[in-house]
C-alpha positions as CSV (number, residue, x, y, z in Angstrom):
1,X,-31.2,40.2,25.8
2,X,-29.2,37.1,26.8
3,X,-25.9,38.6,25.8
4,X,-26.8,41.6,27.7
5,X,-27.2,39.5,30.9
6,X,-24.3,37.6,30.5
7,X,-21.8,40.3,29.4
8,X,-21.2,41.1,33.1
9,X,-20.3,37.4,34.0
10,X,-18.2,37.1,30.9
11,X,-15.8,40.1,31.8
12,X,-15.2,38.5,35.0
13,X,-13.8,35.1,33.3
14,X,-10.3,35.1,31.7
15,X,-10.3,35.5,27.8
16,X,-8.3,32.1,27.5
17,X,-11.3,30.5,28.7
18,X,-13.1,31.0,25.6
19,X,-9.9,31.1,23.3
20,X,-9.7,27.9,21.2
21,X,-7.3,25.5,22.5
22,X,-4.0,26.0,21.3
23,X,-2.5,22.9,19.5
24,X,-0.5,20.6,21.8
25,X,2.0,17.8,20.7
26,X,0.8,14.3,22.4
27,X,3.8,12.7,23.6
28,X,1.7,9.1,23.2
29,X,0.9,9.9,19.9
30,X,4.0,11.0,18.8
31,X,5.9,7.7,20.1
32,X,2.9,5.6,18.6
33,X,3.3,7.3,14.9
34,X,7.2,7.2,15.2
35,X,6.9,3.5,16.1
36,X,4.6,2.8,13.2
37,X,6.7,4.8,10.8
38,X,9.6,2.4,11.8
39,X,7.3,-0.6,11.6
40,X,6.1,0.3,8.0
41,X,9.8,1.0,6.8
42,X,10.8,-2.4,7.9
43,X,8.1,-4.0,5.6
44,X,9.9,-3.1,2.1
45,X,13.4,-3.2,2.4
46,X,13.2,-6.2,4.9
47,X,10.0,-7.9,4.7
48,X,9.1,-7.6,1.0
49,X,12.5,-8.1,-0.4
50,X,13.1,-11.3,1.5
51,X,9.5,-12.4,0.9
52,X,10.1,-11.9,-3.3
53,X,13.9,-12.6,-3.3
54,X,13.3,-16.0,-1.4
55,X,10.7,-17.2,-4.5
56,X,12.7,-16.3,-7.4
57,X,15.6,-18.2,-8.7
58,X,19.0,-18.0,-7.0
59,X,20.5,-16.8,-9.9
60,X,18.1,-13.5,-9.6
61,X,17.6,-13.6,-5.9
62,X,20.2,-10.7,-5.4
63,X,18.7,-8.7,-8.0
64,X,15.0,-9.1,-6.8
65,X,16.2,-7.8,-3.3
66,X,17.9,-4.8,-5.2
67,X,14.9,-3.9,-7.0
68,X,12.9,-3.6,-3.8
69,X,15.7,-2.0,-1.8
70,X,16.1,0.3,-4.8
71,X,12.7,0.8,-5.3
72,X,12.6,2.0,-1.6
73,X,15.2,4.4,-1.5
74,X,14.4,6.1,-4.8
75,X,10.7,6.2,-4.1
76,X,11.3,7.9,-0.5
77,X,13.8,10.6,-2.3
78,X,11.0,11.3,-4.7
79,X,8.3,11.3,-2.3
80,X,10.7,14.3,-0.3
81,X,11.1,16.1,-3.1
82,X,7.9,16.4,-4.6
83,X,5.6,13.4,-3.9
84,X,4.5,14.7,-0.5
85,X,3.3,18.0,-1.9
86,X,1.3,16.6,-4.9
87,X,-0.3,14.0,-2.3
88,X,-1.3,16.0,0.3
89,X,-0.4,20.1,-0.8
90,X,-3.2,22.3,-1.5
91,X,-3.9,23.3,-5.4
92,X,-5.0,26.7,-6.2
93,X,-7.3,25.2,-8.9
94,X,-10.6,23.9,-7.4
95,X,-10.5,21.5,-10.5
96,X,-7.3,20.4,-10.1
97,X,-7.2,19.9,-6.5
98,X,-9.6,17.0,-7.1
99,X,-7.0,14.9,-8.4
100,X,-3.9,16.5,-7.1
101,X,-2.3,18.8,-4.5
102,X,-0.2,21.8,-5.5
103,X,3.6,22.4,-5.5
104,X,3.9,24.8,-2.8
105,X,5.7,21.8,-0.4
106,X,8.5,20.9,-3.1
107,X,11.4,19.7,-1.0
108,X,9.1,20.1,2.2
109,X,9.2,23.9,2.0
110,X,6.8,25.8,4.0
111,X,7.0,22.7,6.6
112,X,8.7,23.5,10.0
113,X,10.1,21.2,12.0
114,X,7.9,22.5,14.7
115,X,4.5,22.1,13.0
116,X,2.2,19.6,14.2
117,X,0.2,17.2,11.6
118,X,-3.5,17.6,10.9
119,X,-4.8,16.2,13.7
120,X,-2.4,18.5,15.9
121,X,-1.2,15.8,18.1
122,X,2.3,15.0,16.7
123,X,5.0,16.4,14.4
124,X,4.1,16.7,10.4
125,X,7.5,15.4,9.8
126,X,6.3,12.2,11.2
127,X,3.2,12.3,9.0
128,X,5.3,12.9,5.9
129,X,7.9,10.0,6.4
130,X,4.8,7.8,7.6
131,X,2.9,8.5,4.1
132,X,6.4,8.1,2.4
133,X,6.8,4.5,3.6
134,X,3.3,3.7,2.0
135,X,4.4,5.3,-1.2
136,X,7.4,3.1,-1.3
137,X,6.2,-0.4,-0.5
138,X,3.3,0.3,-3.2
139,X,5.7,0.5,-6.4
140,X,8.2,-2.0,-4.5
141,X,4.8,-4.3,-4.7
142,X,4.7,-3.9,-8.5
143,X,8.6,-5.3,-8.9
144,X,7.2,-8.9,-7.8
145,X,5.6,-9.0,-11.5
146,X,8.3,-8.4,-13.7
147,X,11.9,-9.8,-12.1
148,X,14.2,-11.9,-13.8
149,X,14.1,-9.9,-16.9
150,X,13.9,-6.1,-16.8
151,X,16.6,-3.9,-16.8
152,X,17.6,-2.5,-13.2
153,X,17.9,1.0,-14.7
154,X,14.4,0.9,-16.1
155,X,13.1,0.0,-13.0
156,X,14.4,2.8,-11.1
157,X,13.5,5.4,-13.4
158,X,9.8,3.5,-13.5
159,X,9.9,3.8,-9.9
160,X,10.8,7.6,-9.6
161,X,8.2,8.6,-12.6
162,X,5.3,6.3,-11.2
163,X,5.7,7.7,-7.8
164,X,4.9,11.2,-8.9
165,X,2.2,10.3,-11.9
166,X,0.5,7.3,-10.5
167,X,0.9,7.1,-6.7
168,X,0.6,10.6,-5.6
169,X,-2.5,11.7,-7.4
170,X,-4.2,8.6,-6.2
171,X,-3.2,8.9,-2.5
172,X,-4.5,12.5,-3.0
173,X,-7.7,11.5,-4.3
174,X,-8.3,9.3,-1.5
175,X,-6.6,10.7,1.4
176,X,-6.2,14.1,0.4
177,X,-8.8,15.7,2.3
178,X,-11.9,18.0,1.5
179,X,-11.8,18.9,-2.2
180,X,-10.3,15.8,-3.2
181,X,-12.3,13.7,-5.4
182,X,-12.6,10.0,-3.9
183,X,-12.5,11.5,-0.2
184,X,-15.4,13.8,-0.9
185,X,-17.3,11.1,-2.5
186,X,-17.0,9.2,1.0
187,X,-14.6,6.5,-0.6
188,X,-13.4,4.3,2.5
189,X,-9.8,3.1,2.5
190,X,-8.3,2.9,6.1
191,X,-4.9,2.0,5.2
192,X,-4.4,1.7,1.7
193,X,-6.6,-1.3,0.0
194,X,-7.1,0.7,-3.2
195,X,-4.1,3.4,-2.8
196,X,-1.6,0.7,-2.2
197,X,-2.6,-2.9,-2.9
198,X,-4.8,-2.6,-5.8
199,X,-2.6,-0.1,-7.3
200,X,0.7,-1.7,-7.0
201,X,-0.9,-5.1,-8.0
202,X,-2.3,-3.8,-10.9
203,X,0.7,-1.8,-12.1
204,X,2.6,-5.0,-11.7
205,X,0.4,-6.7,-14.1
206,X,0.3,-4.1,-16.6
207,X,4.4,-4.3,-16.4
208,X,4.7,-7.6,-16.7
209,X,2.2,-7.8,-20.0
210,X,4.3,-4.8,-21.3
211,X,8.1,-6.4,-20.5
212,X,6.9,-9.8,-21.6
213,X,7.4,-13.0,-20.5
214,X,10.3,-14.8,-18.8
215,X,12.6,-16.9,-21.7
216,X,11.3,-20.3,-20.9
217,X,8.0,-19.5,-18.8
218,X,5.5,-22.2,-18.4
219,X,8.2,-24.7,-20.4
220,X,10.8,-25.0,-17.7
221,X,10.9,-25.1,-14.0
222,X,11.5,-22.1,-12.2
223,X,12.1,-23.2,-8.6
224,X,11.9,-20.8,-5.4
225,X,15.7,-20.0,-4.3
226,X,14.6,-20.2,-0.6
227,X,11.3,-20.7,0.8
228,X,12.8,-20.3,4.1
229,X,13.4,-16.6,3.2
230,X,10.2,-16.2,2.0
231,X,8.6,-17.0,5.0
232,X,10.6,-15.0,7.3
233,X,9.8,-12.2,4.9
234,X,5.8,-13.1,5.5
235,X,6.6,-12.8,9.2
236,X,8.4,-9.6,8.9
237,X,5.5,-7.9,6.7
238,X,2.9,-9.3,9.4
239,X,4.9,-7.8,12.0
240,X,5.4,-4.5,10.4
241,X,1.7,-4.3,9.3
242,X,0.5,-3.3,12.7
243,X,2.2,0.0,11.9
244,X,0.5,-0.1,8.5
245,X,-2.9,-0.7,9.8
246,X,-2.8,0.4,13.7
247,X,-0.7,3.2,12.5
248,X,-3.4,4.5,10.1
249,X,-5.4,5.6,13.2
250,X,-3.3,8.3,13.4
251,X,-2.7,8.3,17.4
252,X,-2.6,5.8,20.3
253,X,-6.4,5.2,20.3
254,X,-8.9,2.9,20.9
255,X,-9.2,2.5,16.8
256,X,-5.7,1.7,16.6
257,X,-6.6,-1.2,19.0
258,X,-9.5,-2.5,16.8
259,X,-7.3,-2.1,13.7
260,X,-4.4,-4.5,15.5
261,X,-7.1,-6.7,16.4
262,X,-9.0,-7.1,12.8
263,X,-5.7,-7.5,11.5
264,X,-4.7,-10.4,13.2
265,X,-7.9,-12.3,13.0
266,X,-8.2,-11.5,9.4
267,X,-4.6,-12.7,8.7
268,X,-4.8,-15.6,11.0
269,X,-8.1,-16.6,9.1
270,X,-6.6,-16.5,5.8
271,X,-3.4,-18.4,6.3
272,X,-5.6,-21.3,7.7
273,X,-8.0,-21.1,4.6
274,X,-5.2,-21.0,2.2
275,X,-3.7,-24.1,4.0
276,X,-6.7,-26.1,4.2
277,X,-7.4,-25.5,0.3
278,X,-4.1,-26.3,-0.8
279,X,-4.0,-29.5,1.3
280,X,-7.6,-30.5,-0.1
281,X,-6.7,-29.9,-3.6
282,X,-3.0,-30.9,-3.6
283,X,-3.0,-33.2,-0.6
284,X,-0.1,-31.2,0.3
285,X,0.3,-28.2,2.8
286,X,3.1,-26.0,2.0
287,X,4.9,-23.5,3.9
288,X,4.9,-21.1,1.0
289,X,0.8,-21.7,0.8
290,X,0.7,-20.7,4.5
291,X,2.8,-17.6,4.0
292,X,0.8,-16.7,0.9
293,X,-2.5,-16.9,2.8
294,X,-0.6,-14.6,5.7
295,X,0.1,-12.1,2.8
296,X,-3.5,-12.3,1.4
297,X,-5.2,-11.5,4.8
298,X,-3.2,-8.8,5.4
299,X,-4.0,-7.2,2.1
300,X,-7.7,-7.8,2.1
301,X,-8.4,-6.3,5.7
302,X,-6.0,-2.9,5.2
303,X,-9.1,-1.0,3.7
304,X,-11.1,-2.1,6.5
305,X,-9.2,-2.7,9.5
306,X,-10.8,0.3,11.6
307,X,-14.2,-0.1,10.2
308,X,-15.2,-3.3,10.8
309,X,-15.6,-6.0,13.9
310,X,-14.1,-9.1,14.5
311,X,-16.8,-11.2,12.8
312,X,-16.0,-9.0,10.0
313,X,-12.7,-9.5,9.9
314,X,-12.7,-13.1,10.0
315,X,-15.2,-12.9,6.8
316,X,-12.7,-10.9,4.9
317,X,-9.7,-12.8,5.5
318,X,-11.4,-16.2,4.9
319,X,-12.7,-15.1,1.5
320,X,-9.5,-13.0,0.9
321,X,-7.6,-16.0,0.8
322,X,-10.1,-17.9,-1.4
323,X,-9.9,-14.9,-4.2
324,X,-6.0,-14.7,-3.8
325,X,-5.7,-18.5,-4.0
326,X,-7.9,-18.2,-7.3
327,X,-6.1,-15.6,-8.7
328,X,-2.9,-17.4,-8.3
329,X,-3.5,-20.7,-9.4
330,X,-6.2,-20.4,-11.8
331,X,-6.5,-17.0,-13.3
332,X,-2.8,-16.9,-14.1
333,X,-2.8,-20.1,-15.7
334,X,-5.9,-19.5,-17.7
335,X,-5.0,-16.2,-19.0
336,X,-1.5,-17.0,-19.6
337,X,0.3,-14.0,-18.0
338,X,3.7,-14.2,-16.6
339,X,3.4,-12.4,-12.9
340,X,6.5,-13.7,-11.8
341,X,5.8,-13.7,-8.0
342,X,2.0,-13.0,-8.2
343,X,1.7,-9.5,-7.1
344,X,-1.6,-9.2,-9.0
345,X,-2.8,-12.4,-7.8
346,X,-2.5,-11.7,-4.3
347,X,-2.1,-7.7,-3.8
348,X,-4.7,-6.7,-6.5
349,X,-7.2,-9.4,-6.0
350,X,-7.3,-9.8,-2.3
351,X,-7.2,-5.6,-2.0
352,X,-10.3,-5.4,-4.6
353,X,-12.2,-7.9,-2.4
354,X,-11.2,-5.8,0.9
355,X,-12.1,-2.6,-1.0
356,X,-15.7,-4.0,-1.9
357,X,-15.6,-5.7,1.7
358,X,-15.4,-2.6,3.6
359,X,-18.3,-1.2,1.9
360,X,-20.8,-4.4,3.1
361,X,-19.2,-4.6,6.3
362,X,-18.3,-1.3,7.6
363,X,-20.1,-0.5,10.9
364,X,-17.4,1.8,13.1
365,X,-18.4,5.2,12.1
366,X,-15.9,6.8,14.9
367,X,-13.1,5.2,12.8
368,X,-13.3,8.1,10.1
369,X,-11.3,10.8,12.1
370,X,-11.4,13.3,9.5
371,X,-14.4,15.3,8.7
372,X,-15.3,12.9,5.5
373,X,-18.4,11.4,4.7
374,X,-19.4,7.9,6.2
375,X,-22.5,6.6,4.3
376,X,-22.0,2.5,5.6
377,X,-23.8,3.0,8.6
378,X,-27.0,4.4,6.9
379,X,-26.6,3.6,3.0
380,X,-25.5,0.3,2.5
381,X,-26.1,0.2,-1.1
382,X,-24.9,3.8,-1.6
383,X,-21.5,3.1,0.2
384,X,-20.9,0.1,-1.8
385,X,-21.6,2.3,-5.2
386,X,-18.8,4.6,-4.1
387,X,-16.4,1.9,-3.4
388,X,-17.1,0.5,-6.8
389,X,-16.3,4.0,-8.3
390,X,-13.3,4.1,-6.1
391,X,-11.9,0.7,-7.7
392,X,-12.8,2.0,-11.0
393,X,-11.1,5.6,-10.7
394,X,-7.9,3.9,-9.3
395,X,-7.9,1.2,-11.7
396,X,-8.0,3.6,-14.7
397,X,-5.6,5.8,-13.4
398,X,-3.3,3.2,-12.6
399,X,-3.7,1.6,-16.0
400,X,-3.1,4.5,-18.2
401,X,-0.5,6.2,-15.8
402,X,1.8,2.9,-15.4
403,X,1.6,2.4,-19.5
404,X,2.7,6.3,-20.1
405,X,5.4,5.6,-17.3
406,X,6.6,2.5,-18.9
407,X,7.6,4.1,-22.4
408,X,9.0,6.9,-20.9
409,X,11.3,5.1,-19.1
410,X,11.8,2.7,-21.9
411,X,12.9,5.9,-24.0
412,X,15.3,7.0,-21.4
413,X,17.2,3.9,-20.8
414,X,17.1,2.6,-24.3
415,X,14.8,-0.2,-23.8
416,X,13.3,-2.2,-20.9
417,X,14.5,-5.8,-21.2
418,X,17.6,-7.2,-20.3
419,X,19.4,-9.4,-23.1
420,X,19.0,-13.0,-23.7
421,X,22.6,-13.7,-22.6
422,X,22.2,-11.7,-19.1
423,X,18.8,-13.6,-18.3
424,X,20.2,-16.9,-19.4
425,X,23.3,-16.1,-16.7
426,X,21.2,-14.7,-14.3
427,X,20.8,-10.9,-13.3
428,X,22.9,-11.2,-9.9
429,X,26.1,-11.5,-11.9
430,X,25.4,-10.1,-15.4
431,X,23.7,-7.0,-13.7
432,X,25.3,-6.6,-10.0
433,X,28.7,-9.1,-10.4
434,X,27.4,-10.3,-7.1
435,X,25.9,-14.2,-6.3
436,X,23.9,-15.0,-3.3
437,X,24.9,-17.5,-1.0
438,X,23.4,-21.0,-1.6
439,X,21.7,-22.7,1.2
């Protein structure tokens, strides 16, 4: 009856008034996402490369830098060719859609330069590159565990295979949208606690164990090349991390502002915490300690950046520094593994704490801009269980996938480790025929 009464009135109104609003590019969101992409890009071939290169021995500094930069360019090519399609494509099989997308977007086939992203506010191409920078830094993180003894050729093959076998499926499961396993379960990972840091840190440890310890490890001093370069790298990482975390709001929004604030608070709190602990334990404050605390705080807040309050960010940063300090100073010594630059101790452990803390402290329902479930506001224990589920799934996938990739790369390149003479001379000269400038 009501429809009949309204019909004459509706006929007088333009049809467009009832049509769904057409997608329209938002210049503000587009500008912010392009800037965020550039900031995240800066993190790997500049920030992480300097951070790692400064901590290695002078005879391997250039090789360390080359491993990070090489990982970035190879990972980005792999991402464009197939990684994006596996991570964010659609699989015709509902069962396979749980763990990976399809192959319909290989070489970005089916995506036009005029297409807008899923939120219909900025170009899809920008989203592709933004996510590609995440894929690249994740595998580059793992390089810190195996520097000074792995073959450069083996490393590049690992990068290419790992991006497809390990990273892309994990990114799909967590961020792939409806139909993806951990996304549907309600796992919260705002910007990459499980997808990036736990994933990259655990892969690093696995590779370090498989490749073996450096010659002379725990017997001879392996002093850093330049703490100054490491500190500059940490500063660049912090700068770029605003694109990493605030960019994961996918627009110039209040959530981006919240992520920027929580990132700053957690990072500063972690830097202070590490400094205080080190001062109390060793009676000496070090620049390397401050830089390490900064990275630990950045890692810990990443999965929670858009979900927690300022108070929550303080808690995450402080405990993140304590956990990472324990991993770097005590756990590594107790277990005896050679994680050269502490990728596991900082990235995996702080990322693990951040993933758990997100379930404990998440308060901001509006941060979930997509249509996935958010349990934290009304079912804290349920959300914690989902967070642990995501930790276990990501950990298991990373473990198995990294082992498979390592042995495949070892077969392809005829061995994974440099010979004893090359290791003694240093990989800068023996592999690259170059030498770093000595400061």
